[in-house]
N, CA, C and O atoms as a printed pandas DataFrame, in Angstrom:
     atom_number atom_name residue_name chain_id  residue_number  x_coord  y_coord  z_coord
0              1         N          MET        A               1    0.843   -1.186    0.000
1              2        CA          MET        A               1    0.000    0.000    0.000
2              3         C          MET        A               1    0.890    1.252    0.000
3              4         O          MET        A               1    1.854    1.335    0.760
4              5         N          GLU        A               2    0.562    2.198   -0.839
5              6        CA          GLU        A               2    1.348    3.421   -0.969
6              7         C          GLU        A               2    1.023    4.396    0.155
7              8         O          GLU        A               2   -0.143    4.630    0.474
8              9         N          GLU        A               3    2.082    4.966    0.755
9             10        CA          GLU        A               3    1.901    5.956    1.819
10            11         C          GLU        A               3    1.368    7.258    1.240
11            12         O          GLU        A               3    1.773    7.671    0.153
12            13         N          LYS        A               4    0.462    7.902    1.962
13            14        CA          LYS        A               4   -0.053    9.217    1.577
14            15         C          LYS        A               4    0.570   10.245    2.507
15            16         O          LYS        A               4    0.755   10.000    3.700
16            17         N          TYR        A               5    0.895   11.416    1.930
17            18        CA          TYR        A               5    1.536   12.481    2.697
18            19         C          TYR        A               5    0.753   13.778    2.570
19            20         O          TYR        A               5    0.017   13.991    1.607
20            21         N          GLU        A               6    0.928   14.636    3.560
21            22        CA          GLU        A               6    0.384   15.993    3.563
22            23         C          GLU        A               6    1.533   16.937    3.885
23            24         O          GLU        A               6    2.440   16.589    4.640
24            25         N          LEU        A               7    1.488   18.130    3.310
25            26        CA          LEU        A               7    2.459   19.159    3.649
26            27         C          LEU        A               7    1.805   20.085    4.664
27            28         O          LEU        A               7    0.797   20.729    4.373
28            29         N          ILE        A               8    2.381   20.146    5.843
29            30        CA          ILE        A               8    1.908   21.056    6.882
30            31         C          ILE        A               8    2.756   22.319    6.785
31            32         O          ILE        A               8    3.986   22.268    6.824
32            33         N          ILE        A               9    2.076   23.445    6.660
33            34        CA          ILE        A               9    2.762   24.737    6.596
34            35         C          ILE        A               9    2.355   25.536    7.833
35            36         O          ILE        A               9    1.169   25.730    8.098
36            37         N          CYS        A              10    3.338   25.988    8.570
37            38        CA          CYS        A              10    3.093   26.778    9.773
38            39         C          CYS        A              10    3.791   28.123    9.618
39            40         O          CYS        A              10    4.979   28.186    9.299
40            41         N          ILE        A              11    3.048   29.187    9.845
41            42        CA          ILE        A              11    3.591   30.547    9.825
42            43         C          ILE        A              11    3.577   31.027   11.269
43            44         O          ILE        A              11    2.525   31.080   11.905
44            45         N          ILE        A              12    4.750   31.374   11.780
45            46        CA          ILE        A              12    4.870   31.652   13.206
46            47         C          ILE        A              12    5.805   32.841   13.431
47            48         O          ILE        A              12    6.682   33.107   12.610
48            49         N          ASN        A              13    5.620   33.547   14.534
49            50        CA          ASN        A              13    6.521   34.654   14.857
50            51         C          ASN        A              13    7.959   34.147   14.978
51            52         O          ASN        A              13    8.204   33.023   15.416
52            53         N          GLN        A              14    8.886   34.990   14.584
53            54        CA          GLN        A              14   10.298   34.631   14.632
54            55         C          GLN        A              14   10.710   34.240   16.048
55            56         O          GLN        A              14   10.339   34.892   17.025
56            57         N          GLY        A              15   11.481   33.166   16.134
57            58        CA          GLY        A              15   11.970   32.706   17.422
58            59         C          GLY        A              15   11.183   31.557   18.021
59            60         O          GLY        A              15   11.565   31.032   19.066
60            61         N          PHE        A              16   10.096   31.155   17.385
61            62        CA          PHE        A              16    9.250   30.103   17.939
62            63         C          PHE        A              16    9.243   28.820   17.104
63            64         O          PHE        A              16    8.524   27.875   17.428
64            65         N          ALA        A              17   10.027   28.783   16.049
65            66        CA          ALA        A              17   10.023   27.615   15.162
66            67         C          ALA        A              17   10.516   26.354   15.866
67            68         O          ALA        A              17    9.967   25.273   15.652
68            69         N          GLU        A              18   11.533   26.480   16.695
69            70        CA          GLU        A              18   12.051   25.278   17.376
70            71         C          GLU        A              18   11.015   24.704   18.341
71            72         O          GLU        A              18   10.907   23.485   18.469
72            73         N          ALA        A              19   10.260   25.553   19.013
73            74        CA          ALA        A              19    9.193   25.067   19.904
74            75         C          ALA        A              19    8.113   24.350   19.098
75            76         O          ALA        A              19    7.587   23.319   19.517
76            77         N          ALA        A              20    7.791   24.917   17.931
77            78        CA          ALA        A              20    6.796   24.279   17.068
78            79         C          ALA        A              20    7.308   22.932   16.561
79            80         O          ALA        A              20    6.565   21.950   16.550
80            81         N          MET        A              21    8.572   22.880   16.141
81            82        CA          MET        A              21    9.139   21.628   15.645
82            83         C          MET        A              21    9.206   20.583   16.752
83            84         O          MET        A              21    8.988   19.399   16.495
84            85         N          SER        A              22    9.499   20.998   17.965
85            86        CA          SER        A              22    9.529   20.073   19.093
86            87         C          SER        A              22    8.150   19.440   19.300
87            88         O          SER        A              22    8.037   18.232   19.508
88            89         N          ALA        A              23    7.106   20.268   19.242
89            90        CA          ALA        A              23    5.739   19.762   19.392
90            91         C          ALA        A              23    5.389   18.802   18.255
91            92         O          ALA        A              23    4.742   17.780   18.484
92            93         N          ALA        A              24    5.809   19.121   17.042
93            94        CA          ALA        A              24    5.523   18.263   15.891
94            95         C          ALA        A              24    6.267   16.934   16.000
95            96         O          ALA        A              24    5.707   15.881   15.696
96            97         N          ARG        A              25    7.524   16.979   16.432
97            98        CA          ARG        A              25    8.311   15.744   16.582
98            99         C          ARG        A              25    7.693   14.813   17.616
99           100         O          ARG        A              25    7.701   13.594   17.443
100          101         N          GLU        A              26    7.155   15.390   18.696
101          102        CA          GLU        A              26    6.509   14.576   19.734
102          103         C          GLU        A              26    5.305   13.812   19.169
103          104         O          GLU        A              26    4.878   12.810   19.742
104          105         N          CYS        A              27    4.770   14.280   18.064
105          106        CA          CYS        A              27    3.606   13.636   17.433
106          107         C          CYS        A              27    3.993   12.758   16.256
107          108         O          CYS        A              27    3.119   12.238   15.563
108          109         N          GLY        A              28    5.282   12.583   16.017
109          110        CA          GLY        A              28    5.712   11.682   14.970
110          111         C          GLY        A              28    6.337   12.317   13.749
111          112         O          GLY        A              28    6.771   11.598   12.848
112          113         N          ALA        A              29    6.399   13.638   13.682
113          114        CA          ALA        A              29    7.050   14.283   12.537
114          115         C          ALA        A              29    8.542   13.966   12.585
115          116         O          ALA        A              29    9.163   14.010   13.647
116          117         N          GLY        A              30    9.100   13.649   11.434
117          118        CA          GLY        A              30   10.513   13.318   11.372
118          119         C          GLY        A              30   11.407   14.540   11.367
119          120         O          GLY        A              30   12.568   14.461   11.770
120          121         N          GLY        A              31   10.889   15.654   10.923
121          122        CA          GLY        A              31   11.656   16.889   10.838
122          123         C          GLY        A              31   10.903   17.893    9.997
123          124         O          GLY        A              31    9.742   17.679    9.649
124          125         N          GLY        A              32   11.551   18.970    9.676
125          126        CA          GLY        A              32   10.902   20.006    8.885
126          127         C          GLY        A              32   11.934   20.973    8.342
127          128         O          GLY        A              32   13.122   20.876    8.651
128          129         N          THR        A              33   11.474   21.894    7.540
129          130        CA          THR        A              33   12.324   22.928    6.973
130          131         C          THR        A              33   11.841   24.276    7.489
131          132         O          THR        A              33   10.650   24.582    7.426
132          133         N          ILE        A              34   12.759   25.071    7.992
133          134        CA          ILE        A              34   12.416   26.379    8.562
134          135         C          ILE        A              34   13.029   27.462    7.681
135          136         O          ILE        A              34   14.226   27.442    7.392
136          137         N          LEU        A              35   12.189   28.407    7.257
137          138        CA          LEU        A              35   12.636   29.533    6.439
138          139         C          LEU        A              35   12.306   30.836    7.155
139          140         O          LEU        A              35   11.263   30.945    7.801
140          141         N          ASN        A              36   13.185   31.819    7.044
141          142        CA          ASN        A              36   12.886   33.150    7.561
142          143         C          ASN        A              36   12.004   33.878    6.553
143          144         O          ASN        A              36   12.186   33.742    5.343
144          145         N          ALA        A              37   11.053   34.649    7.060
145          146        CA          ALA        A              37   10.119   35.352    6.183
146          147         C          ALA        A              37    9.713   36.673    6.824
147          148         O          ALA        A              37   10.001   36.935    7.992
148          149         N          ARG        A              38    9.056   37.475    6.052
149          150        CA          ARG        A              38    8.529   38.749    6.547
150          151         C          ARG        A              38    7.083   38.833    6.110
151          152         O          ARG        A              38    6.777   38.685    4.927
152          153         N          GLY        A              39    6.182   39.071    7.066
153          154        CA          GLY        A              39    4.763   39.143    6.776
154          155         C          GLY        A              39    4.302   40.575    6.594
155          156         O          GLY        A              39    4.977   41.522    6.998
156          157         N          SER        A              40    3.147   40.713    5.981
157          158        CA          SER        A              40    2.501   42.022    5.877
158          159         C          SER        A              40    1.009   41.803    6.049
159          160         O          SER        A              40    0.486   40.735    5.730
160          161         N          ALA        A              41    0.338   42.806    6.550
161          162        CA          ALA        A              41   -1.101   42.697    6.796
162          163         C          ALA        A              41   -1.766   44.055    6.583
163          164         O          ALA        A              41   -1.107   45.093    6.526
164          165         N          ARG        A              42   -3.081   44.011    6.468
165          166        CA          ARG        A              42   -3.829   45.267    6.371
166          167         C          ARG        A              42   -3.650   46.044    7.669
167          168         O          ARG        A              42   -3.413   45.464    8.729
168          169         N          GLU        A              43   -3.766   47.355    7.570
169          170        CA          GLU        A              43   -3.566   48.210    8.745
170          171         C          GLU        A              43   -4.547   47.916    9.866
171          172         O          GLU        A              43   -4.201   48.077   11.037
172          173         N          ASP        A              44   -5.756   47.492    9.542
173          174        CA          ASP        A              44   -6.766   47.245   10.570
174          175         C          ASP        A              44   -6.780   45.800   11.070
175          176         O          ASP        A              44   -7.637   45.446   11.880
176          177         N          ALA        A              45   -5.856   44.961   10.607
177          178        CA          ALA        A              45   -5.853   43.547   10.978
178          179         C          ALA        A              45   -5.637   43.335   12.469
179          180         O          ALA        A              45   -6.246   42.441   13.056
180          181         N          GLU        A              46   -4.780   44.141   13.093
181          182        CA          GLU        A              46   -4.511   43.974   14.519
182          183         C          GLU        A              46   -5.773   44.182   15.350
183          184         O          GLU        A              46   -6.055   43.401   16.258
184          185         N          SER        A              47   -6.526   45.224   15.045
185          186        CA          SER        A              47   -7.746   45.460   15.817
186          187         C          SER        A              47   -8.841   44.457   15.454
187          188         O          SER        A              47   -9.636   44.065   16.309
188          189         N          MET        A              48   -8.880   44.049   14.198
189          190        CA          MET        A              48   -9.902   43.107   13.751
190          191         C          MET        A              48   -9.754   41.758   14.450
191          192         O          MET        A              48  -10.748   41.168   14.873
192          193         N          PHE        A              49   -8.514   41.263   14.576
193          194        CA          PHE        A              49   -8.267   39.956   15.165
194          195         C          PHE        A              49   -7.801   40.026   16.611
195          196         O          PHE        A              49   -7.557   38.993   17.235
196          197         N          ASN        A              50   -7.677   41.243   17.153
197          198        CA          ASN        A              50   -7.267   41.466   18.532
198          199         C          ASN        A              50   -5.906   40.815   18.828
199          200         O          ASN        A              50   -5.724   40.175   19.864
200          201         N          ILE        A              51   -4.964   40.989   17.906
201          202        CA          ILE        A              51   -3.621   40.463   18.075
202          203         C          ILE        A              51   -2.616   41.531   17.657
203          204         O          ILE        A              51   -2.964   42.480   16.955
204          205         N          THR        A              52   -1.380   41.372   18.089
205          206        CA          THR        A              52   -0.289   42.223   17.640
206          207         C          THR        A              52    0.423   41.497   16.511
207          208         O          THR        A              52    0.827   40.345   16.671
208          209         N          ILE        A              53    0.579   42.150   15.385
209          210        CA          ILE        A              53    1.217   41.511   14.242
210          211         C          ILE        A              53    2.691   41.878   14.219
211          212         O          ILE        A              53    3.060   43.050   14.141
212          213         N          THR        A              54    3.521   40.851   14.289
213          214        CA          THR        A              54    4.967   41.000   14.211
214          215         C          THR        A              54    5.384   40.640   12.791
215          216         O          THR        A              54    5.098   39.530   12.342
216          217         N          PRO        A              55    6.049   41.539   12.070
217          218        CA          PRO        A              55    6.364   41.245   10.673
218          219         C          PRO        A              55    7.389   40.129   10.481
219          220         O          PRO        A              55    7.339   39.431    9.468
220          221         N          GLU        A              56    8.320   39.939   11.422
221          222        CA          GLU        A              56    9.334   38.902   11.267
222          223         C          GLU        A              56    8.711   37.545   11.573
223          224         O          GLU        A              56    8.217   37.312   12.676
224          225         N          LYS        A              57    8.739   36.658   10.590
225          226        CA          LYS        A              57    8.093   35.347   10.699
226          227         C          LYS        A              57    9.076   34.239   10.393
227          228         O          LYS        A              57   10.171   34.474    9.881
228          229         N          GLU        A              58    8.663   33.032   10.715
229          230        CA          GLU        A              58    9.346   31.826   10.284
230          231         C          GLU        A              58    8.292   30.931    9.646
231          232         O          GLU        A              58    7.189   30.781   10.172
232          233         N          LEU        A              59    8.636   30.345    8.525
233          234        CA          LEU        A              59    7.775   29.377    7.852
234          235         C          LEU        A              59    8.333   28.001    8.135
235          236         O          LEU        A              59    9.537   27.773    8.015
236          237         N          ILE        A              60    7.464   27.091    8.508
237          238        CA          ILE        A              60    7.874   25.717    8.773
238          239         C          ILE        A              60    7.136   24.814    7.795
239          240         O          ILE        A              60    5.911   24.869    7.689
240          241         N          PHE        A              61    7.882   23.991    7.089
241          242        CA          PHE        A              61    7.310   23.019    6.163
242          243         C          PHE        A              61    7.589   21.631    6.725
243          244         O          PHE        A              61    8.743   21.258    6.933
244          245         N          ILE        A              62    6.525   20.869    6.969
245          246        CA          ILE        A              62    6.652   19.519    7.503
246          247         C          ILE        A              62    5.923   18.567    6.554
247          248         O          ILE        A              62    4.713   18.683    6.361
248          249         N          LEU        A              63    6.651   17.641    5.972
249          250        CA          LEU        A              63    6.042   16.606    5.157
250          251         C          LEU        A              63    5.719   15.460    6.094
251          252         O          LEU        A              63    6.621   14.835    6.652
252          253         N          ALA        A              64    4.424   15.178    6.271
253          254        CA          ALA        A              64    4.003   14.192    7.265
254          255         C          ALA        A              64    3.092   13.152    6.641
255          256         O          ALA        A              64    2.370   13.427    5.683
256          257         N          LYS        A              65    3.139   11.955    7.201
257          258        CA          LYS        A              65    2.203   10.922    6.777
258          259         C          LYS        A              65    0.791   11.405    7.090
259          260         O          LYS        A              65    0.548   12.040    8.116
260          261         N          GLU        A              66   -0.123   11.094    6.194
261          262        CA          GLU        A              66   -1.496   11.580    6.304
262          263         C          GLU        A              66   -2.127   11.258    7.660
263          264         O          GLU        A              66   -2.871   12.072    8.207
264          265         N          GLU        A              67   -1.835   10.084    8.198
265          266        CA          GLU        A              67   -2.459    9.689    9.467
266          267         C          GLU        A              67   -1.923   10.474   10.667
267          268         O          GLU        A              67   -2.526   10.435   11.739
268          269         N          LEU        A              68   -0.798   11.186   10.507
269          270        CA          LEU        A              68   -0.240   12.010   11.590
270          271         C          LEU        A              68   -0.668   13.471   11.513
271          272         O          LEU        A              68   -0.470   14.227   12.464
272          273         N          LYS        A              69   -1.247   13.867   10.396
273          274        CA          LYS        A              69   -1.560   15.276   10.131
274          275         C          LYS        A              69   -2.380   15.930   11.246
275          276         O          LYS        A              69   -1.976   16.969   11.768
276          277         N          ASP        A              70   -3.494   15.359   11.613
277          278        CA          ASP        A              70   -4.371   15.987   12.608
278          279         C          ASP        A              70   -3.691   16.101   13.974
279          280         O          ASP        A              70   -3.843   17.105   14.670
280          281         N          LYS        A              71   -2.950   15.077   14.343
281          282        CA          LYS        A              71   -2.250   15.098   15.629
282          283         C          LYS        A              71   -1.197   16.206   15.651
283          284         O          LYS        A              71   -1.062   16.914   16.649
284          285         N          ILE        A              72   -0.454   16.356   14.558
285          286        CA          ILE        A              72    0.574   17.394   14.477
286          287         C          ILE        A              72   -0.060   18.787   14.475
287          288         O          ILE        A              72    0.415   19.684   15.171
288          289         N          LEU        A              73   -1.123   18.968   13.699
289          290        CA          LEU        A              73   -1.811   20.272   13.673
290          291         C          LEU        A              73   -2.312   20.654   15.059
291          292         O          LEU        A              73   -2.168   21.802   15.481
292          293         N          HIS        A              74   -2.896   19.700   15.763
293          294        CA          HIS        A              74   -3.409   19.973   17.107
294          295         C          HIS        A              74   -2.266   20.382   18.051
295          296         O          HIS        A              74   -2.415   21.310   18.845
296          297         N          ALA        A              75   -1.129   19.683   17.956
297          298        CA          ALA        A              75    0.018   20.011   18.806
298          299         C          ALA        A              75    0.558   21.404   18.488
299          300         O          ALA        A              75    0.916   22.152   19.398
300          301         N          LEU        A              76    0.620   21.759   17.195
301          302        CA          LEU        A              76    1.070   23.102   16.812
302          303         C          LEU        A              76    0.135   24.166   17.376
303          304         O          LEU        A              76    0.586   25.197   17.872
304          305         N          TYR        A              77   -1.164   23.913   17.297
305          306        CA          TYR        A              77   -2.155   24.856   17.825
306          307         C          TYR        A              77   -1.988   25.015   19.341
307          308         O          TYR        A              77   -2.012   26.134   19.855
308          309         N          GLN        A              78   -1.822   23.904   20.051
309          310        CA          GLN        A              78   -1.695   23.952   21.508
310          311         C          GLN        A              78   -0.417   24.677   21.944
311          312         O          GLN        A              78   -0.438   25.460   22.893
312          313         N          LYS        A              79    0.674   24.417   21.259
313          314        CA          LYS        A              79    1.974   24.959   21.663
314          315         C          LYS        A              79    2.205   26.379   21.149
315          316         O          LYS        A              79    2.770   27.213   21.857
316          317         N          CYS        A              80    1.771   26.653   19.919
317          318        CA          CYS        A              80    2.175   27.904   19.264
318          319         C          CYS        A              80    1.052   28.574   18.491
319          320         O          CYS        A              80    1.325   29.309   17.542
320          321         N          GLY        A              81   -0.189   28.348   18.859
321          322        CA          GLY        A              81   -1.316   28.917   18.128
322          323         C          GLY        A              81   -1.472   30.414   18.334
323          324         O          GLY        A              81   -0.649   31.048   18.994
324          325         N          LEU        A              82   -2.528   30.974   17.770
325          326        CA          LEU        A              82   -2.746   32.422   17.828
326          327         C          LEU        A              82   -2.838   32.970   19.247
327          328         O          LEU        A              82   -2.524   34.138   19.473
328          329         N          ASN        A              83   -3.259   32.154   20.204
329          330        CA          ASN        A              83   -3.375   32.619   21.588
330          331         C          ASN        A              83   -2.085   32.448   22.377
331          332         O          ASN        A              83   -2.094   32.554   23.604
332          333         N          SER        A              84   -0.993   32.191   21.702
333          334        CA          SER        A              84    0.314   32.051   22.351
334          335         C          SER        A              84    1.234   33.169   21.849
335          336         O          SER        A              84    0.896   33.849   20.880
336          337         N          PRO        A              85    2.376   33.368   22.483
337          338        CA          PRO        A              85    3.318   34.388   21.980
338          339         C          PRO        A              85    3.791   34.114   20.550
339          340         O          PRO        A              85    4.136   35.049   19.827
340          341         N          GLY        A              86    3.810   32.856   20.140
341          342        CA          GLY        A              86    4.229   32.523   18.779
342          343         C          GLY        A              86    3.228   32.940   17.723
343          344         O          GLY        A              86    3.588   33.107   16.557
344          345         N          GLN        A              87    1.975   33.112   18.115
345          346        CA          GLN        A              87    0.877   33.520   17.227
346          347         C          GLN        A              87    0.920   32.810   15.877
347          348         O          GLN        A              87    0.812   33.437   14.823
348          349         N          GLY        A              88    1.082   31.491   15.933
349          350        CA          GLY        A              88    1.203   30.722   14.702
350          351         C          GLY        A              88   -0.127   30.299   14.110
351          352         O          GLY        A              88   -1.114   30.106   14.820
352          353         N          ILE        A              89   -0.128   30.161   12.815
353          354        CA          ILE        A              89   -1.234   29.530   12.110
354          355         C          ILE        A              89   -0.646   28.371   11.318
355          356         O          ILE        A              89    0.519   28.414   10.920
356          357         N          ALA        A              90   -1.434   27.353   11.092
357          358        CA          ALA        A              90   -0.956   26.194   10.340
358          359         C          ALA        A              90   -2.081   25.699    9.454
359          360         O          ALA        A              90   -3.260   25.791    9.797
360          361         N          PHE        A              91   -1.690   25.176    8.316
361          362        CA          PHE        A              91   -2.655   24.578    7.391
362          363         C          PHE        A              91   -1.950   23.485    6.611
363          364         O          PHE        A              91   -0.724   23.375    6.644
364          365         N          THR        A              92   -2.733   22.675    5.908
365          366        CA          THR        A              92   -2.147   21.579    5.151
366          367         C          THR        A              92   -2.471   21.703    3.674
367          368         O          THR        A              92   -3.454   22.324    3.271
368          369         N          VAL        A              93   -1.607   21.089    2.888
369          370        CA          VAL        A              93   -1.773   21.029    1.443
370          371         C          VAL        A              93   -1.600   19.562    1.057
371          372         O          VAL        A              93   -0.624   18.933    1.466
372          373         N          PRO        A              94   -2.530   19.006    0.276
373          374        CA          PRO        A              94   -2.354   17.615   -0.135
374          375         C          PRO        A              94   -1.135   17.461   -1.043
375          376         O          PRO        A              94   -0.816   18.348   -1.834
376          377         N          VAL        A              95   -0.472   16.336   -0.916
377          378        CA          VAL        A              95    0.717   16.035   -1.712
378          379         C          VAL        A              95    0.387   14.872   -2.630
379          380         O          VAL        A              95   -0.002   13.797   -2.172
380          381         N          ASP        A              96    0.544   15.093   -3.927
381          382        CA          ASP        A              96    0.226   14.038   -4.895
382          383         C          ASP        A              96    1.321   12.996   -5.013
383          384         O          ASP        A              96    1.038   11.798   -5.029
384          385         N          ASP        A              97    2.565   13.438   -5.096
385          386        CA          ASP        A              97    3.683   12.525   -5.289
386          387         C          ASP        A              97    4.850   12.929   -4.402
387          388         O          ASP        A              97    5.059   14.110   -4.122
388          389         N          VAL        A              98    5.605   11.930   -3.967
389          390        CA          VAL        A              98    6.790   12.161   -3.158
390          391         C          VAL        A              98    7.916   11.311   -3.710
391          392         O          VAL        A              98    7.737   10.123   -3.981
392          393         N          VAL        A              99    9.064   11.916   -3.872
393          394        CA          VAL        A              99   10.260   11.206   -4.295
394          395         C          VAL        A              99   11.318   11.426   -3.230
395          396         O          VAL        A              99   11.484   12.545   -2.746
396          397         N          GLY        A             100   12.030   10.382   -2.862
397          398        CA          GLY        A             100   13.115   10.526   -1.905
398          399         C          GLY        A             100   12.784   10.066   -0.506
399          400         O          GLY        A             100   13.629   10.156    0.385
400          401         N          ILE        A             101   11.578    9.576   -0.288
401          402        CA          ILE        A             101   11.185    9.064    1.024
402          403         C          ILE        A             101   10.697    7.635    0.831
403          404         O          ILE        A             101    9.934    7.346   -0.090
404          405         N          GLY        A             102   11.142    6.761    1.696
405          406        CA          GLY        A             102   10.647    5.382    1.636
406          407         C          GLY        A             102   11.270    4.582    0.517
407          408         O          GLY        A             102   12.474    4.662    0.274
408          409         N          LYS        A             103   10.441    3.809   -0.163
409          410        CA          LYS        A             103   10.910    2.902   -1.210
410          411         C          LYS        A             103   11.598    3.673   -2.329
411          412         O          LYS        A             103   11.067    4.654   -2.851
412          413         N          LYS        A             104   12.795    3.205   -2.686
413          414        CA          LYS        A             104   13.526    3.850   -3.778
414          415         C          LYS        A             104   12.967    3.333   -5.089
415          416         O          LYS        A             104   12.667    2.147   -5.223
416          417         N          ILE        A             105   12.829    4.241   -6.068
417          418        CA          ILE        A             105   12.340    3.858   -7.371
418          419         C          ILE        A             105   13.378    4.224   -8.419
419          420         O          ILE        A             105   14.191    5.128   -8.225
420          421         N          ASN        A             106   13.334    3.515   -9.514
421          422        CA          ASN        A             106   14.186    3.827  -10.649
422          423         C          ASN        A             106   13.330    4.609  -11.624
423          424         O          ASN        A             106   12.430    4.043  -12.245
424          425         N          ILE        A             107   13.590    5.886  -11.771
425          426        CA          ILE        A             107   12.755    6.738  -12.612
426          427         C          ILE        A             107   12.761    6.273  -14.058
427          428         O          ILE        A             107   11.723    6.336  -14.717
428          429         N          ASP        A             108   13.902    5.803  -14.580
429          430        CA          ASP        A             108   13.949    5.312  -15.957
430          431         C          ASP        A             108   13.021    4.119  -16.140
431          432         O          ASP        A             108   12.351    4.023  -17.168
432          433         N          THR        A             109   12.962    3.214  -15.180
433          434        CA          THR        A             109   12.089    2.051  -15.247
434          435         C          THR        A             109   10.627    2.470  -15.141
435          436         O          THR        A             109    9.770    1.912  -15.827
436          437         N          GLU        A             110   10.338    3.443  -14.291
437          438        CA          GLU        A             110    8.969    3.909  -14.093
438          439         C          GLU        A             110    8.390    4.544  -15.341
439          440         O          GLU        A             110    7.179    4.473  -15.549
440          441         N          LYS        A             111    9.215    5.166  -16.185
441          442        CA          LYS        A             111    8.739    5.841  -17.387
442          443         C          LYS        A             111    8.293    4.869  -18.456
443          444         O          LYS        A             111    7.475    5.231  -19.301
444          445         N          LYS        A             112    8.810    3.626  -18.452
445          446        CA          LYS        A             112    8.523    2.646  -19.505
446          447         C          LYS        A             112    7.156    2.058  -19.389
447          448         O          LYS        A             112    6.773    1.219  -20.204
């Protein structure tokens, strides 16, 4: 049976990515990729959502097995969600194909 994967993307205030990754690892994530980013928002967003918007962000990309997705999302929300200093949001994107994880394939053979 072929494994299904989801890409979990977390946008979090700078300095909180390691805490988020720790929470994800506790739920079975093998690792992730952290990128520095800068956010922008409408001028009224802070009052609309009752939060302080910090422009310096970190993006976390976690490729996770589909059956771990909900557990990892819940852990990210608990540890680093909008009601925490990390003010993180997370969402998932379905992944159609994955190369480089699990069973090795010969691409030349697969094309035939």
